[in-house]
C-alpha positions as CSV (number, residue, x, y, z in Angstrom):
1,M,168.4,-70.1,83.1
2,R,170.7,-71.7,85.3
3,I,173.4,-71.6,87.1
4,R,175.5,-75.2,87.8
5,Q,179.1,-75.6,88.2
6,G,181.8,-74.7,85.4
7,G,185.1,-75.7,84.1
8,Y,188.0,-75.6,81.5
9,D,185.6,-78.0,80.0
10,D,183.1,-75.2,79.2
11,L,186.3,-73.4,77.4
12,R,185.2,-73.5,73.9
13,A,181.8,-73.1,74.5
14,I,182.9,-69.7,76.2
15,L,184.8,-68.7,73.2
16,E,182.0,-69.4,70.5
17,T,180.1,-67.3,72.4
18,G,182.6,-64.2,72.1
19,L,183.3,-64.2,75.3
20,R,186.9,-63.0,76.9
21,I,189.0,-65.1,78.8
22,N,192.1,-65.4,79.6
23,S,193.2,-69.1,78.9
24,R,196.1,-69.2,80.5
25,V,194.3,-68.8,84.9
26,R,193.4,-71.4,85.7
27,P,190.0,-70.8,88.1
28,E,189.9,-72.6,91.4
29,H,185.8,-71.8,91.0
30,M,183.6,-71.2,88.5
31,V,179.6,-71.2,87.7
32,V,178.2,-71.0,84.4
33,A,174.5,-69.7,83.3
34,E,173.0,-71.5,80.3
35,D,169.5,-70.8,78.6
36,D,166.7,-73.3,78.6
37,E,168.3,-74.5,74.9
38,G,171.5,-74.9,76.1
39,N,173.0,-72.2,75.3
40,L,175.8,-70.3,77.5
41,A,175.0,-67.0,78.7
42,G,177.4,-66.1,80.8
43,F,180.1,-67.0,83.6
44,A,182.3,-66.1,86.3
45,Y,185.2,-67.7,88.0
46,C,187.2,-67.2,91.0
47,F,190.7,-67.5,91.9
48,L,193.3,-67.0,95.1
49,S,196.8,-65.1,93.8
50,G,199.8,-66.8,94.5
51,L,201.0,-63.7,95.6
52,H,198.0,-61.7,97.4
53,R,195.4,-64.2,99.6
54,E,193.8,-61.6,101.6
55,R,190.7,-61.2,98.8
56,Y,189.4,-64.0,95.5
57,W,189.9,-62.3,92.4
58,V,186.8,-62.6,90.4
59,T,185.9,-62.4,86.5
60,T,182.4,-62.1,85.7
61,R,181.0,-62.4,81.5
62,V,177.4,-61.8,80.4
63,C,175.9,-62.7,76.7
64,D,175.0,-59.5,75.2
65,G,172.1,-60.8,74.9
66,Y,171.1,-61.3,78.5
67,R,173.4,-58.1,80.0
68,R,170.9,-56.4,82.2
69,E,168.6,-59.0,83.5
70,G,170.7,-59.6,86.8
71,L,172.5,-62.5,85.7
72,G,175.7,-61.3,86.3
73,T,174.7,-60.7,90.0
74,D,173.0,-64.5,90.1
75,L,176.3,-65.5,88.7
76,V,178.5,-63.9,91.6
77,R,175.9,-65.1,93.9
78,E,176.9,-68.8,93.3
79,L,179.7,-68.0,92.8
80,G,179.6,-67.2,96.1
81,K,178.7,-70.2,97.5
82,V,180.8,-72.7,95.9
83,R,184.2,-70.6,97.2
84,D,186.3,-73.2,100.2
85,E,186.9,-69.8,102.0
86,D,185.2,-66.7,103.4
87,K,187.0,-64.4,102.2
88,P,186.1,-61.4,99.4
89,F,185.9,-60.9,96.2
90,Y,188.1,-57.9,94.5
91,V,188.5,-56.8,90.9
92,K,190.3,-53.9,89.7
93,M,188.7,-51.7,86.6
94,R,189.3,-48.1,85.1
95,E,186.5,-45.1,86.3
96,D,184.3,-45.0,83.0
97,N,183.7,-49.2,83.7
98,P,180.1,-48.9,83.7
99,A,180.6,-52.2,85.9
100,L,181.7,-50.4,88.7
101,E,178.4,-48.9,89.4
102,W,177.1,-52.6,89.3
103,I,180.0,-53.0,91.7
104,R,179.1,-50.6,94.6
105,S,175.6,-51.3,93.8
106,F,175.5,-54.5,96.1
107,G,178.2,-53.4,98.3
108,G,181.8,-52.5,97.1
109,V,184.4,-50.5,98.2
110,D,187.4,-49.4,96.7
111,F,190.4,-50.5,99.2
112,Q,193.0,-48.6,96.4
113,V,192.8,-46.3,93.7
114,C,195.6,-46.0,91.5
115,P,195.1,-41.7,90.5
116,P,196.3,-40.5,87.2
117,M,200.0,-40.8,87.1
118,T,201.1,-39.9,83.5
119,L,203.6,-37.3,83.3
120,E,203.9,-35.8,79.5
121,L,207.1,-35.1,78.8
122,T,206.5,-32.7,76.1
123,D,204.8,-30.5,78.3
124,T,206.7,-27.1,78.4
125,A,205.7,-26.5,82.1
126,T,206.1,-30.3,83.2
127,V,210.0,-29.7,81.6
128,Q,210.4,-26.8,84.1
129,W,208.7,-28.7,86.7
130,L,210.8,-31.8,86.6
131,E,214.2,-29.2,86.1
132,A,213.7,-28.3,89.6
133,L,213.1,-31.4,91.4
134,P,216.0,-31.8,94.0
135,A,218.8,-34.1,92.6
136,G,219.0,-36.5,96.4
137,A,220.9,-39.1,96.4
138,R,224.2,-39.9,93.4
139,V,221.7,-41.4,90.3
140,V,223.0,-44.4,88.3
141,P,221.6,-45.5,85.6
142,G,220.1,-49.9,85.6
143,T,223.2,-50.5,83.3
144,A,225.2,-49.9,86.9
145,L,223.5,-52.5,88.6
146,T,224.0,-55.9,88.7
147,D,220.4,-58.6,88.3
148,D,220.6,-59.6,91.5
149,Q,220.7,-55.7,92.9
150,L,217.4,-55.0,90.4
151,V,215.6,-58.4,91.3
152,H,216.0,-57.8,95.4
153,S,215.0,-54.0,95.1
154,F,212.5,-54.6,93.1
155,S,211.3,-57.2,95.3
156,A,211.8,-55.1,99.0
157,M,210.2,-52.1,97.3
158,Y,206.4,-54.0,96.5
159,E,206.6,-56.2,99.8
160,W,206.7,-52.8,101.5
161,V,204.5,-51.1,99.0
162,H,201.5,-53.3,99.5
163,E,201.8,-54.6,102.9
164,D,199.3,-52.6,104.6
165,W,196.0,-52.6,101.8
166,S,197.2,-56.1,99.7
167,P,199.8,-58.2,101.5
168,V,202.3,-60.4,100.1
169,T,202.7,-64.0,100.8
170,S,207.0,-63.7,101.4
171,R,210.1,-61.4,99.7
172,A,210.9,-64.8,98.1
173,D,207.1,-65.1,96.0
174,V,207.8,-61.5,95.0
175,E,210.9,-62.5,93.5
176,R,209.4,-65.7,92.1
177,V,206.5,-63.9,90.2
178,Y,208.8,-60.7,88.9
179,A,212.6,-61.8,88.7
180,E,211.9,-62.5,85.0
181,E,210.5,-59.9,83.7
182,I,212.8,-58.1,85.3
183,R,215.6,-59.4,84.5
184,K,214.1,-59.6,80.9
185,D,211.8,-56.7,80.3
186,L,213.0,-53.9,82.2
187,N,214.8,-51.1,80.4
188,R,218.2,-50.4,82.5
189,E,219.7,-47.3,80.6
190,L,215.8,-45.4,81.1
191,S,215.4,-46.6,84.3
192,H,217.2,-44.7,87.0
193,F,218.0,-45.1,90.8
194,A,219.3,-42.9,93.8
195,V,222.5,-44.8,95.5
196,V,223.7,-43.9,98.9
197,G,227.0,-46.2,99.6
198,D,226.0,-49.9,98.3
199,D,222.6,-49.3,99.7
200,V,220.0,-48.9,96.4
201,V,217.6,-46.8,98.3
202,A,215.0,-45.9,95.4
203,G,213.8,-46.1,91.7
204,V,211.9,-46.0,88.4
205,F,211.8,-48.8,87.1
206,V,211.1,-48.6,83.1
207,F,209.9,-51.3,81.0
208,G,209.7,-52.2,77.8
209,T,206.5,-50.4,75.8
210,P,206.0,-50.6,72.5
211,A,206.3,-47.5,69.9
212,G,203.7,-44.7,70.2
213,E,203.2,-46.2,73.9
214,A,203.6,-44.4,77.3
215,L,206.7,-45.5,79.0
216,D,205.0,-47.6,81.5
217,A,206.9,-47.1,85.4
218,V,206.9,-48.3,88.6
219,A,208.7,-46.3,91.1
220,E,208.8,-45.5,95.5
221,T,211.6,-45.8,98.0
222,I,213.2,-49.6,98.0
223,T,212.4,-49.2,102.1
224,R,209.2,-47.1,103.7
225,D,211.9,-45.3,105.6
226,A,214.5,-45.0,103.1
227,P,216.8,-41.9,104.1
228,D,216.1,-38.7,102.3
229,G,213.3,-40.6,100.7
230,D,211.3,-37.9,99.2
231,A,214.3,-36.4,97.3
232,A,216.0,-40.0,96.1
233,L,213.2,-40.8,94.4
234,A,212.7,-37.3,93.1
235,G,216.0,-37.7,91.2
236,C,215.4,-40.8,89.7
237,V,211.9,-39.2,87.8
238,R,214.2,-36.7,87.0
239,A,216.9,-38.6,85.4
240,A,214.7,-41.6,84.0
241,A,211.8,-38.8,82.5
242,R,214.9,-36.5,81.4
243,L,216.2,-39.1,79.4
244,A,213.1,-40.5,77.7
245,A,211.5,-37.3,76.8
246,E,215.7,-37.3,75.1
247,R,215.3,-40.4,73.5
248,G,211.7,-39.3,71.8
249,W,209.2,-40.8,74.6
250,A,206.3,-38.6,74.4
251,Q,204.5,-40.4,77.9
252,L,206.1,-42.0,81.2
253,A,203.1,-43.7,82.2
254,F,203.4,-44.3,85.8
255,D,201.9,-47.3,88.4
256,G,201.4,-45.8,91.6
257,H,198.9,-46.0,94.2
258,R,196.9,-42.4,95.7
259,D,198.7,-44.3,98.9
260,D,202.3,-44.1,97.9
261,P,203.8,-42.2,100.0
262,H,206.7,-41.0,98.0
263,L,205.5,-41.0,94.5
264,Y,202.0,-39.9,94.8
265,P,203.1,-36.7,97.1
266,L,205.7,-35.9,94.8
267,L,204.0,-36.7,91.5
268,A,200.6,-34.1,92.5
269,G,203.1,-30.9,92.5
270,A,203.4,-31.4,88.7
271,P,201.4,-29.0,86.0
272,A,199.1,-31.4,85.4
273,L,198.8,-35.7,85.2
274,T,197.0,-37.2,82.2
275,G,195.9,-41.0,82.4
276,D,192.8,-42.9,84.1
277,S,192.3,-44.0,87.1
278,M,192.1,-47.3,88.0
279,Y,189.8,-48.6,91.3
280,Y,190.3,-51.8,93.7
281,M,186.7,-52.5,93.9
282,E,186.4,-55.4,97.0
283,Y,182.1,-56.9,97.9
284,E,181.0,-59.2,99.4
285,P,179.2,-61.3,97.1
286,P,175.0,-61.5,97.4
287,R,173.2,-63.5,99.0
288,D,170.0,-65.5,98.8
């Protein structure tokens, strides 16, 4: 077995093995493992996000016949040697992913967790809990806001929510990355926002989801210290969930984090939350 530097020239061989690779991502560094006959046995690559640059995002894949032999660890070790900057690696994975223990085996620790945050909208106890939430500020649907208000509000929220554990490069970069998605994919009727005067202070951004699946939502106050933020956000959650249920949706799944100071404590008070935990794992590549 040998490990060499790789690149997009290896894409065809990778796909022929049946291994998954995101062809839309251009790796900054890549290593490839080949067996003694020159057959591709696995690969690993890394890159720095254009929005979050404190850690390298890493993907590692090993063919079935070579798993549980240490090849994945060897690939990560060699990848660590060719990175340009001495920054840690990270990956995001579900709690039932066997690779979670593999990452922990060489010192990986979670630096953020996305707990289960899905509301069952047909559950009687959940409906009663939603109806008891405080109204807070005036709440309006996304149809009442302009494109610029929606994009600026989302970007401001995203920036402060991540600043303590995965800071962004700039507010302008957040807008550049997410503006088109918000303009095209946001369900403005189901999304709801708390407004005080001319200011949006909290919001539930609901995105288009195929029928039969849980609705995806991103929610928090727009600034960390929004006035009456807890009540304002609660009013948005209640309005969005109520309308989603009326439109026939059975689940509203929030993409949030254990450290979200308003959203997670609010949802933790619900009778039940479903879904899988997701772990952001940080680790140093193993050394020789």
